[in-house]
PDB file of N, CA, C and O in Angstrom:
ATOM      1  N   UNK A   1    -174.925 147.771 154.598  1.00  0.00           N
ATOM      2  CA  UNK A   1    -175.214 147.162 155.879  1.00  0.00           C
ATOM      3  C   UNK A   1    -176.160 148.075 156.659  1.00  0.00           C
ATOM      4  O   UNK A   1    -176.131 149.296 156.502  1.00  0.00           O
ATOM      5  N   UNK A   2    -176.984 147.476 157.486  1.00  0.00           N
ATOM      6  CA  UNK A   2    -177.975 148.239 158.245  1.00  0.00           C
ATOM      7  C   UNK A   2    -177.387 148.657 159.595  1.00  0.00           C
ATOM      8  O   UNK A   2    -176.862 147.833 160.343  1.00  0.00           O
ATOM      9  N   UNK A   3    -177.488 149.955 159.886  1.00  0.00           N
ATOM     10  CA  UNK A   3    -176.995 150.541 161.133  1.00  0.00           C
ATOM     11  C   UNK A   3    -178.118 151.364 161.743  1.00  0.00           C
ATOM     12  O   UNK A   3    -178.833 152.064 161.024  1.00  0.00           O
ATOM     13  N   UNK A   4    -178.284 151.290 163.066  1.00  0.00           N
ATOM     14  CA  UNK A   4    -179.245 152.127 163.779  1.00  0.00           C
ATOM     15  C   UNK A   4    -178.475 153.290 164.396  1.00  0.00           C
ATOM     16  O   UNK A   4    -177.460 153.092 165.063  1.00  0.00           O
ATOM     17  N   UNK A   5    -178.969 154.502 164.165  1.00  0.00           N
ATOM     18  CA  UNK A   5    -178.339 155.704 164.702  1.00  0.00           C
ATOM     19  C   UNK A   5    -179.317 156.343 165.696  1.00  0.00           C
ATOM     20  O   UNK A   5    -180.482 156.579 165.378  1.00  0.00           O
ATOM     21  N   UNK A   6    -178.818 156.613 166.899  1.00  0.00           N
ATOM     22  CA  UNK A   6    -179.609 157.281 167.933  1.00  0.00           C
ATOM     23  C   UNK A   6    -178.928 158.602 168.271  1.00  0.00           C
ATOM     24  O   UNK A   6    -177.733 158.646 168.565  1.00  0.00           O
ATOM     25  N   UNK A   7    -179.705 159.668 168.225  1.00  0.00           N
ATOM     26  CA  UNK A   7    -179.185 160.996 168.576  1.00  0.00           C
ATOM     27  C   UNK A   7    -179.831 161.441 169.882  1.00  0.00           C
ATOM     28  O   UNK A   7    -180.976 161.095 170.173  1.00  0.00           O
ATOM     29  N   UNK A   8    -179.080 162.213 170.665  1.00  0.00           N
ATOM     30  CA  UNK A   8    -179.571 162.647 171.967  1.00  0.00           C
ATOM     31  C   UNK A   8    -179.473 164.155 172.128  1.00  0.00           C
ATOM     32  O   UNK A   8    -178.637 164.825 171.522  1.00  0.00           O
ATOM     33  N   UNK A   9    -180.369 164.659 172.975  1.00  0.00           N
ATOM     34  CA  UNK A   9    -180.402 166.069 173.383  1.00  0.00           C
ATOM     35  C   UNK A   9    -180.400 167.004 172.175  1.00  0.00           C
ATOM     36  O   UNK A   9    -181.213 166.834 171.267  1.00  0.00           O
ATOM     37  N   UNK A  10    -179.513 167.971 172.153  1.00  0.00           N
ATOM     38  CA  UNK A  10    -179.507 169.002 171.109  1.00  0.00           C
ATOM     39  C   UNK A  10    -179.193 168.458 169.722  1.00  0.00           C
ATOM     40  O   UNK A  10    -179.499 169.115 168.726  1.00  0.00           O
ATOM     41  N   UNK A  11    -178.598 167.289 169.631  1.00  0.00           N
ATOM     42  CA  UNK A  11    -178.286 166.718 168.308  1.00  0.00           C
ATOM     43  C   UNK A  11    -179.544 166.307 167.556  1.00  0.00           C
ATOM     44  O   UNK A  11    -179.507 166.109 166.341  1.00  0.00           O
ATOM     45  N   UNK A  12    -180.658 166.177 168.271  1.00  0.00           N
ATOM     46  CA  UNK A  12    -181.926 165.820 167.630  1.00  0.00           C
ATOM     47  C   UNK A  12    -182.573 166.994 166.889  1.00  0.00           C
ATOM     48  O   UNK A  12    -183.412 166.790 166.011  1.00  0.00           O
ATOM     49  N   UNK A  13    -182.189 168.203 167.236  1.00  0.00           N
ATOM     50  CA  UNK A  13    -182.823 169.380 166.644  1.00  0.00           C
ATOM     51  C   UNK A  13    -182.612 169.393 165.135  1.00  0.00           C
ATOM     52  O   UNK A  13    -181.481 169.449 164.652  1.00  0.00           O
ATOM     53  N   UNK A  14    -183.711 169.342 164.407  1.00  0.00           N
ATOM     54  CA  UNK A  14    -183.665 169.338 162.947  1.00  0.00           C
ATOM     55  C   UNK A  14    -183.251 168.000 162.361  1.00  0.00           C
ATOM     56  O   UNK A  14    -183.040 167.892 161.153  1.00  0.00           O
ATOM     57  N   UNK A  15    -183.130 166.972 163.209  1.00  0.00           N
ATOM     58  CA  UNK A  15    -182.730 165.662 162.716  1.00  0.00           C
ATOM     59  C   UNK A  15    -183.776 164.632 163.122  1.00  0.00           C
ATOM     60  O   UNK A  15    -184.916 164.703 162.664  1.00  0.00           O
ATOM     61  N   UNK A  16    -183.417 163.697 163.955  1.00  0.00           N
ATOM     62  CA  UNK A  16    -184.297 162.604 164.370  1.00  0.00           C
ATOM     63  C   UNK A  16    -183.848 162.088 165.729  1.00  0.00           C
ATOM     64  O   UNK A  16    -182.800 162.477 166.244  1.00  0.00           O
ATOM     65  N   UNK A  17    -184.659 161.209 166.298  1.00  0.00           N
ATOM     66  CA  UNK A  17    -184.308 160.566 167.562  1.00  0.00           C
ATOM     67  C   UNK A  17    -183.610 159.227 167.291  1.00  0.00           C
ATOM     68  O   UNK A  17    -182.515 158.973 167.792  1.00  0.00           O
ATOM     69  N   UNK A  18    -184.259 158.385 166.497  1.00  0.00           N
ATOM     70  CA  UNK A  18    -183.708 157.079 166.122  1.00  0.00           C
ATOM     71  C   UNK A  18    -184.020 156.850 164.657  1.00  0.00           C
ATOM     72  O   UNK A  18    -185.127 157.114 164.188  1.00  0.00           O
ATOM     73  N   UNK A  19    -183.015 156.351 163.940  1.00  0.00           N
ATOM     74  CA  UNK A  19    -183.218 156.100 162.511  1.00  0.00           C
ATOM     75  C   UNK A  19    -182.324 154.941 162.073  1.00  0.00           C
ATOM     76  O   UNK A  19    -181.153 154.868 162.445  1.00  0.00           O
ATOM     77  N   UNK A  20    -182.890 154.047 161.286  1.00  0.00           N
ATOM     78  CA  UNK A  20    -182.107 152.975 160.667  1.00  0.00           C
ATOM     79  C   UNK A  20    -181.682 153.429 159.293  1.00  0.00           C
ATOM     80  O   UNK A  20    -182.434 154.109 158.595  1.00  0.00           O
ATOM     81  N   UNK A  21    -180.484 153.057 158.902  1.00  0.00           N
ATOM     82  CA  UNK A  21    -180.010 153.437 157.580  1.00  0.00           C
ATOM     83  C   UNK A  21    -179.124 152.347 156.999  1.00  0.00           C
ATOM     84  O   UNK A  21    -178.608 151.492 157.717  1.00  0.00           O
ATOM     85  N   UNK A  22    -178.962 152.397 155.693  1.00  0.00           N
ATOM     86  CA  UNK A  22    -178.088 151.471 154.990  1.00  0.00           C
ATOM     87  C   UNK A  22    -176.796 152.212 154.661  1.00  0.00           C
ATOM     88  O   UNK A  22    -176.818 153.275 154.040  1.00  0.00           O
ATOM     89  N   UNK A  23    -175.690 151.648 155.081  1.00  0.00           N
ATOM     90  CA  UNK A  23    -174.379 152.263 154.885  1.00  0.00           C
ATOM     91  C   UNK A  23    -173.454 151.269 154.191  1.00  0.00           C
ATOM     92  O   UNK A  23    -173.658 150.058 154.279  1.00  0.00           O
ATOM     93  N   UNK A  24    -172.437 151.785 153.501  1.00  0.00           N
ATOM     94  CA  UNK A  24    -171.503 150.882 152.817  1.00  0.00           C
ATOM     95  C   UNK A  24    -170.679 150.044 153.806  1.00  0.00           C
ATOM     96  O   UNK A  24    -170.463 150.452 154.948  1.00  0.00           O
ATOM     97  N   UNK A  25    -170.234 148.893 153.362  1.00  0.00           N
ATOM     98  CA  UNK A  25    -169.336 148.065 154.173  1.00  0.00           C
ATOM     99  C   UNK A  25    -168.126 148.894 154.596  1.00  0.00           C
ATOM    100  O   UNK A  25    -167.657 149.746 153.841  1.00  0.00           O
ATOM    101  N   UNK A  26    -167.635 148.649 155.777  1.00  0.00           N
ATOM    102  CA  UNK A  26    -166.462 149.317 156.336  1.00  0.00           C
ATOM    103  C   UNK A  26    -166.681 150.807 156.609  1.00  0.00           C
ATOM    104  O   UNK A  26    -165.716 151.561 156.737  1.00  0.00           O
ATOM    105  N   UNK A  27    -167.945 151.236 156.699  1.00  0.00           N
ATOM    106  CA  UNK A  27    -168.218 152.627 157.077  1.00  0.00           C
ATOM    107  C   UNK A  27    -167.730 152.839 158.503  1.00  0.00           C
ATOM    108  O   UNK A  27    -167.750 151.923 159.326  1.00  0.00           O
ATOM    109  N   UNK A  28    -167.299 154.044 158.774  1.00  0.00           N
ATOM    110  CA  UNK A  28    -166.817 154.402 160.113  1.00  0.00           C
ATOM    111  C   UNK A  28    -167.815 155.341 160.775  1.00  0.00           C
ATOM    112  O   UNK A  28    -168.676 155.917 160.111  1.00  0.00           O
ATOM    113  N   UNK A  29    -167.692 155.489 162.076  1.00  0.00           N
ATOM    114  CA  UNK A  29    -168.521 156.419 162.817  1.00  0.00           C
ATOM    115  C   UNK A  29    -168.407 157.807 162.195  1.00  0.00           C
ATOM    116  O   UNK A  29    -169.409 158.510 162.069  1.00  0.00           O
ATOM    117  N   UNK A  30    -167.222 158.201 161.814  1.00  0.00           N
ATOM    118  CA  UNK A  30    -166.995 159.512 161.211  1.00  0.00           C
ATOM    119  C   UNK A  30    -167.853 159.717 159.959  1.00  0.00           C
ATOM    120  O   UNK A  30    -168.351 160.819 159.728  1.00  0.00           O
ATOM    121  N   UNK A  31    -168.027 158.680 159.161  1.00  0.00           N
ATOM    122  CA  UNK A  31    -168.845 158.780 157.958  1.00  0.00           C
ATOM    123  C   UNK A  31    -170.292 159.150 158.309  1.00  0.00           C
ATOM    124  O   UNK A  31    -170.915 159.962 157.626  1.00  0.00           O
ATOM    125  N   UNK A  32    -170.808 158.556 159.365  1.00  0.00           N
ATOM    126  CA  UNK A  32    -172.180 158.841 159.785  1.00  0.00           C
ATOM    127  C   UNK A  32    -172.283 160.247 160.339  1.00  0.00           C
ATOM    128  O   UNK A  32    -173.216 160.978 160.010  1.00  0.00           O
ATOM    129  N   UNK A  33    -171.324 160.636 161.187  1.00  0.00           N
ATOM    130  CA  UNK A  33    -171.320 161.977 161.773  1.00  0.00           C
ATOM    131  C   UNK A  33    -171.270 163.033 160.669  1.00  0.00           C
ATOM    132  O   UNK A  33    -172.029 164.001 160.701  1.00  0.00           O
ATOM    133  N   UNK A  34    -170.387 162.852 159.705  1.00  0.00           N
ATOM    134  CA  UNK A  34    -170.274 163.816 158.599  1.00  0.00           C
ATOM    135  C   UNK A  34    -171.548 163.831 157.769  1.00  0.00           C
ATOM    136  O   UNK A  34    -171.990 164.897 157.342  1.00  0.00           O
ATOM    137  N   UNK A  35    -172.144 162.674 157.533  1.00  0.00           N
ATOM    138  CA  UNK A  35    -173.382 162.589 156.762  1.00  0.00           C
ATOM    139  C   UNK A  35    -174.538 163.313 157.428  1.00  0.00           C
ATOM    140  O   UNK A  35    -175.463 163.772 156.759  1.00  0.00           O
ATOM    141  N   UNK A  36    -174.480 163.412 158.743  1.00  0.00           N
ATOM    142  CA  UNK A  36    -175.518 164.110 159.507  1.00  0.00           C
ATOM    143  C   UNK A  36    -175.182 165.579 159.731  1.00  0.00           C
ATOM    144  O   UNK A  36    -175.935 166.305 160.381  1.00  0.00           O
ATOM    145  N   UNK A  37    -174.047 166.012 159.188  1.00  0.00           N
ATOM    146  CA  UNK A  37    -173.586 167.409 159.316  1.00  0.00           C
ATOM    147  C   UNK A  37    -173.461 167.820 160.783  1.00  0.00           C
ATOM    148  O   UNK A  37    -173.843 168.925 161.167  1.00  0.00           O
ATOM    149  N   UNK A  38    -172.918 166.908 161.594  1.00  0.00           N
ATOM    150  CA  UNK A  38    -172.659 167.215 162.995  1.00  0.00           C
ATOM    151  C   UNK A  38    -171.215 167.697 163.109  1.00  0.00           C
ATOM    152  O   UNK A  38    -170.279 166.993 162.730  1.00  0.00           O
ATOM    153  N   UNK A  39    -171.055 168.893 163.631  1.00  0.00           N
ATOM    154  CA  UNK A  39    -169.734 169.487 163.801  1.00  0.00           C
ATOM    155  C   UNK A  39    -168.961 168.741 164.895  1.00  0.00           C
ATOM    156  O   UNK A  39    -169.555 168.306 165.882  1.00  0.00           O
ATOM    157  N   UNK A  40    -167.642 168.590 164.728  1.00  0.00           N
ATOM    158  CA  UNK A  40    -166.850 167.950 165.781  1.00  0.00           C
ATOM    159  C   UNK A  40    -166.989 168.634 167.141  1.00  0.00           C
ATOM    160  O   UNK A  40    -166.870 167.977 168.175  1.00  0.00           O
ATOM    161  N   UNK A  41    -167.234 169.922 167.150  1.00  0.00           N
ATOM    162  CA  UNK A  41    -167.405 170.637 168.415  1.00  0.00           C
ATOM    163  C   UNK A  41    -168.735 170.296 169.096  1.00  0.00           C
ATOM    164  O   UNK A  41    -168.909 170.547 170.289  1.00  0.00           O
ATOM    165  N   UNK A  42    -169.669 169.724 168.334  1.00  0.00           N
ATOM    166  CA  UNK A  42    -170.965 169.327 168.881  1.00  0.00           C
ATOM    167  C   UNK A  42    -170.967 167.883 169.392  1.00  0.00           C
ATOM    168  O   UNK A  42    -171.983 167.406 169.898  1.00  0.00           O
ATOM    169  N   UNK A  43    -169.841 167.191 169.261  1.00  0.00           N
ATOM    170  CA  UNK A  43    -169.755 165.798 169.696  1.00  0.00           C
ATOM    171  C   UNK A  43    -169.267 165.713 171.132  1.00  0.00           C
ATOM    172  O   UNK A  43    -168.336 166.412 171.533  1.00  0.00           O
ATOM    173  N   UNK A  44    -169.907 164.852 171.887  1.00  0.00           N
ATOM    174  CA  UNK A  44    -169.477 164.594 173.252  1.00  0.00           C
ATOM    175  C   UNK A  44    -169.030 163.151 173.363  1.00  0.00           C
ATOM    176  O   UNK A  44    -167.847 162.838 173.232  1.00  0.00           O
ATOM    177  N   UNK A  45    -169.996 162.278 173.606  1.00  0.00           N
ATOM    178  CA  UNK A  45    -169.723 160.849 173.797  1.00  0.00           C
ATOM    179  C   UNK A  45    -170.349 160.069 172.651  1.00  0.00           C
ATOM    180  O   UNK A  45    -171.450 160.382 172.199  1.00  0.00           O
ATOM    181  N   UNK A  46    -169.634 159.050 172.188  1.00  0.00           N
ATOM    182  CA  UNK A  46    -170.136 158.162 171.139  1.00  0.00           C
ATOM    183  C   UNK A  46    -170.066 156.738 171.668  1.00  0.00           C
ATOM    184  O   UNK A  46    -169.042 156.307 172.200  1.00  0.00           O
ATOM    185  N   UNK A  47    -171.167 156.016 171.515  1.00  0.00           N
ATOM    186  CA  UNK A  47    -171.212 154.602 171.877  1.00  0.00           C
ATOM    187  C   UNK A  47    -171.571 153.797 170.634  1.00  0.00           C
ATOM    188  O   UNK A  47    -172.392 154.218 169.819  1.00  0.00           O
ATOM    189  N   UNK A  48    -170.946 152.641 170.506  1.00  0.00           N
ATOM    190  CA  UNK A  48    -171.352 151.656 169.505  1.00  0.00           C
ATOM    191  C   UNK A  48    -171.707 150.396 170.278  1.00  0.00           C
ATOM    192  O   UNK A  48    -170.862 149.822 170.965  1.00  0.00           O
ATOM    193  N   UNK A  49    -172.947 149.973 170.164  1.00  0.00           N
ATOM    194  CA  UNK A  49    -173.457 148.809 170.889  1.00  0.00           C
ATOM    195  C   UNK A  49    -173.212 148.941 172.401  1.00  0.00           C
ATOM    196  O   UNK A  49    -172.893 147.966 173.081  1.00  0.00           O
ATOM    197  N   UNK A  50    -173.372 150.175 172.907  1.00  0.00           N
ATOM    198  CA  UNK A  50    -173.273 150.416 174.342  1.00  0.00           C
ATOM    199  C   UNK A  50    -171.863 150.562 174.881  1.00  0.00           C
ATOM    200  O   UNK A  50    -171.671 150.702 176.089  1.00  0.00           O
ATOM    201  N   UNK A  51    -170.870 150.531 173.996  1.00  0.00           N
ATOM    202  CA  UNK A  51    -169.475 150.676 174.431  1.00  0.00           C
ATOM    203  C   UNK A  51    -168.864 151.913 173.799  1.00  0.00           C
ATOM    204  O   UNK A  51    -169.136 152.232 172.641  1.00  0.00           O
ATOM    205  N   UNK A  52    -168.035 152.608 174.568  1.00  0.00           N
ATOM    206  CA  UNK A  52    -167.402 153.834 174.103  1.00  0.00           C
ATOM    207  C   UNK A  52    -166.654 153.590 172.786  1.00  0.00           C
ATOM    208  O   UNK A  52    -166.000 152.562 172.607  1.00  0.00           O
ATOM    209  N   UNK A  53    -166.769 154.560 171.870  1.00  0.00           N
ATOM    210  CA  UNK A  53    -166.118 154.435 170.559  1.00  0.00           C
ATOM    211  C   UNK A  53    -165.630 155.806 170.115  1.00  0.00           C
ATOM    212  O   UNK A  53    -166.042 156.832 170.656  1.00  0.00           O
ATOM    213  N   UNK A  54    -164.754 155.808 169.130  1.00  0.00           N
ATOM    214  CA  UNK A  54    -164.288 157.070 168.566  1.00  0.00           C
ATOM    215  C   UNK A  54    -164.681 157.140 167.093  1.00  0.00           C
ATOM    216  O   UNK A  54    -165.303 156.221 166.559  1.00  0.00           O
ATOM    217  N   UNK A  55    -164.313 158.230 166.452  1.00  0.00           N
ATOM    218  CA  UNK A  55    -164.724 158.462 165.067  1.00  0.00           C
ATOM    219  C   UNK A  55    -164.129 157.457 164.090  1.00  0.00           C
ATOM    220  O   UNK A  55    -164.664 157.276 162.996  1.00  0.00           O
ATOM    221  N   UNK A  56    -163.041 156.806 164.460  1.00  0.00           N
ATOM    222  CA  UNK A  56    -162.386 155.862 163.557  1.00  0.00           C
ATOM    223  C   UNK A  56    -162.911 154.439 163.669  1.00  0.00           C
ATOM    224  O   UNK A  56    -162.438 153.546 162.966  1.00  0.00           O
ATOM    225  N   UNK A  57    -163.876 154.222 164.539  1.00  0.00           N
ATOM    226  CA  UNK A  57    -164.432 152.881 164.732  1.00  0.00           C
ATOM    227  C   UNK A  57    -165.140 152.418 163.455  1.00  0.00           C
ATOM    228  O   UNK A  57    -166.026 153.101 162.940  1.00  0.00           O
ATOM    229  N   UNK A  58    -164.733 151.244 162.953  1.00  0.00           N
ATOM    230  CA  UNK A  58    -165.379 150.643 161.785  1.00  0.00           C
ATOM    231  C   UNK A  58    -166.659 149.967 162.257  1.00  0.00           C
ATOM    232  O   UNK A  58    -166.666 149.241 163.251  1.00  0.00           O
ATOM    233  N   UNK A  59    -167.739 150.216 161.527  1.00  0.00           N
ATOM    234  CA  UNK A  59    -169.047 149.667 161.893  1.00  0.00           C
ATOM    235  C   UNK A  59    -169.318 148.355 161.165  1.00  0.00           C
ATOM    236  O   UNK A  59    -168.749 148.071 160.111  1.00  0.00           O
ATOM    237  N   UNK A  60    -170.208 147.566 161.768  1.00  0.00           N
ATOM    238  CA  UNK A  60    -170.569 146.276 161.200  1.00  0.00           C
ATOM    239  C   UNK A  60    -172.089 146.148 161.137  1.00  0.00           C
ATOM    240  O   UNK A  60    -172.813 146.863 161.830  1.00  0.00           O
ATOM    241  N   UNK A  61    -172.553 145.246 160.312  1.00  0.00           N
ATOM    242  CA  UNK A  61    -173.978 144.980 160.158  1.00  0.00           C
ATOM    243  C   UNK A  61    -174.658 144.856 161.513  1.00  0.00           C
ATOM    244  O   UNK A  61    -174.207 144.106 162.379  1.00  0.00           O
ATOM    245  N   UNK A  62    -175.750 145.601 161.691  1.00  0.00           N
ATOM    246  CA  UNK A  62    -176.547 145.511 162.905  1.00  0.00           C
ATOM    247  C   UNK A  62    -176.073 146.359 164.070  1.00  0.00           C
ATOM    248  O   UNK A  62    -176.703 146.347 165.128  1.00  0.00           O
ATOM    249  N   UNK A  63    -174.974 147.102 163.907  1.00  0.00           N
ATOM    250  CA  UNK A  63    -174.494 147.958 164.992  1.00  0.00           C
ATOM    251  C   UNK A  63    -175.496 149.065 165.295  1.00  0.00           C
ATOM    252  O   UNK A  63    -176.257 149.495 164.428  1.00  0.00           O
ATOM    253  N   UNK A  64    -175.477 149.515 166.544  1.00  0.00           N
ATOM    254  CA  UNK A  64    -176.251 150.682 166.977  1.00  0.00           C
ATOM    255  C   UNK A  64    -175.265 151.715 167.473  1.00  0.00           C
ATOM    256  O   UNK A  64    -174.465 151.442 168.367  1.00  0.00           O
ATOM    257  N   UNK A  65    -175.320 152.920 166.885  1.00  0.00           N
ATOM    258  CA  UNK A  65    -174.451 154.006 167.290  1.00  0.00           C
ATOM    259  C   UNK A  65    -175.285 155.057 168.007  1.00  0.00           C
ATOM    260  O   UNK A  65    -176.316 155.496 167.496  1.00  0.00           O
ATOM    261  N   UNK A  66    -174.839 155.459 169.188  1.00  0.00           N
ATOM    262  CA  UNK A  66    -175.503 156.499 169.988  1.00  0.00           C
ATOM    263  C   UNK A  66    -174.566 157.681 170.097  1.00  0.00           C
ATOM    264  O   UNK A  66    -173.407 157.534 170.485  1.00  0.00           O
ATOM    265  N   UNK A  67    -175.075 158.860 169.752  1.00  0.00           N
ATOM    266  CA  UNK A  67    -174.241 160.054 169.719  1.00  0.00           C
ATOM    267  C   UNK A  67    -174.828 161.102 170.671  1.00  0.00           C
ATOM    268  O   UNK A  67    -175.997 161.476 170.567  1.00  0.00           O
ATOM    269  N   UNK A  68    -173.982 161.567 171.606  1.00  0.00           N
ATOM    270  CA  UNK A  68    -174.381 162.554 172.601  1.00  0.00           C
ATOM    271  C   UNK A  68    -173.584 163.829 172.409  1.00  0.00           C
ATOM    272  O   UNK A  68    -172.420 163.774 172.013  1.00  0.00           O
ATOM    273  N   UNK A  69    -174.192 164.982 172.682  1.00  0.00           N
ATOM    274  CA  UNK A  69    -173.441 166.241 172.662  1.00  0.00           C
ATOM    275  C   UNK A  69    -172.634 166.371 173.945  1.00  0.00           C
ATOM    276  O   UNK A  69    -172.829 165.598 174.883  1.00  0.00           O
ATOM    277  N   UNK A  70    -171.722 167.350 173.994  1.00  0.00           N
ATOM    278  CA  UNK A  70    -171.000 167.585 175.252  1.00  0.00           C
ATOM    279  C   UNK A  70    -171.979 167.942 176.366  1.00  0.00           C
ATOM    280  O   UNK A  70    -173.018 168.556 176.124  1.00  0.00           O
ATOM    281  N   UNK A  71    -171.636 167.554 177.568  1.00  0.00           N
ATOM    282  CA  UNK A  71    -172.481 167.842 178.724  1.00  0.00           C
ATOM    283  C   UNK A  71    -171.856 168.998 179.484  1.00  0.00           C
ATOM    284  O   UNK A  71    -170.664 168.986 179.789  1.00  0.00           O
ATOM    285  N   UNK A  72    -172.676 169.996 179.784  1.00  0.00           N
ATOM    286  CA  UNK A  72    -172.182 171.145 180.542  1.00  0.00           C
ATOM    287  C   UNK A  72    -172.860 171.218 181.884  1.00  0.00           C
ATOM    288  O   UNK A  72    -173.742 170.419 182.201  1.00  0.00           O
ATOM    289  N   UNK A  73    -172.452 172.152 182.641  1.00  0.00           N
ATOM    290  CA  UNK A  73    -173.106 172.349 183.940  1.00  0.00           C
ATOM    291  C   UNK A  73    -172.103 172.284 185.067  1.00  0.00           C
ATOM    292  O   UNK A  73    -170.897 172.166 184.852  1.00  0.00           O
ATOM    293  N   UNK A  74    -172.614 172.362 186.240  1.00  0.00           N
ATOM    294  CA  UNK A  74    -171.720 172.383 187.388  1.00  0.00           C
ATOM    295  C   UNK A  74    -172.224 171.600 188.468  1.00  0.00           C
ATOM    296  O   UNK A  74    -171.586 171.513 189.517  1.00  0.00           O
TER     297      UNK A  74
END
């Protein structure tokens, strides 16, 4: 199934900004995160189709996943 992955801020370093990929049926957000070698400590917010999601979210054909690092500051 085709999934669009969008990375933001520091997660783009050495990776990409937006990329479409083909993933197996019933792939989860965690499968994509692990495939991109993103450490759990580097994860902040995850959206699937603009709605908050977690690593266990099962993806479907045409989904867009947006992955943000933690936000710091004061």
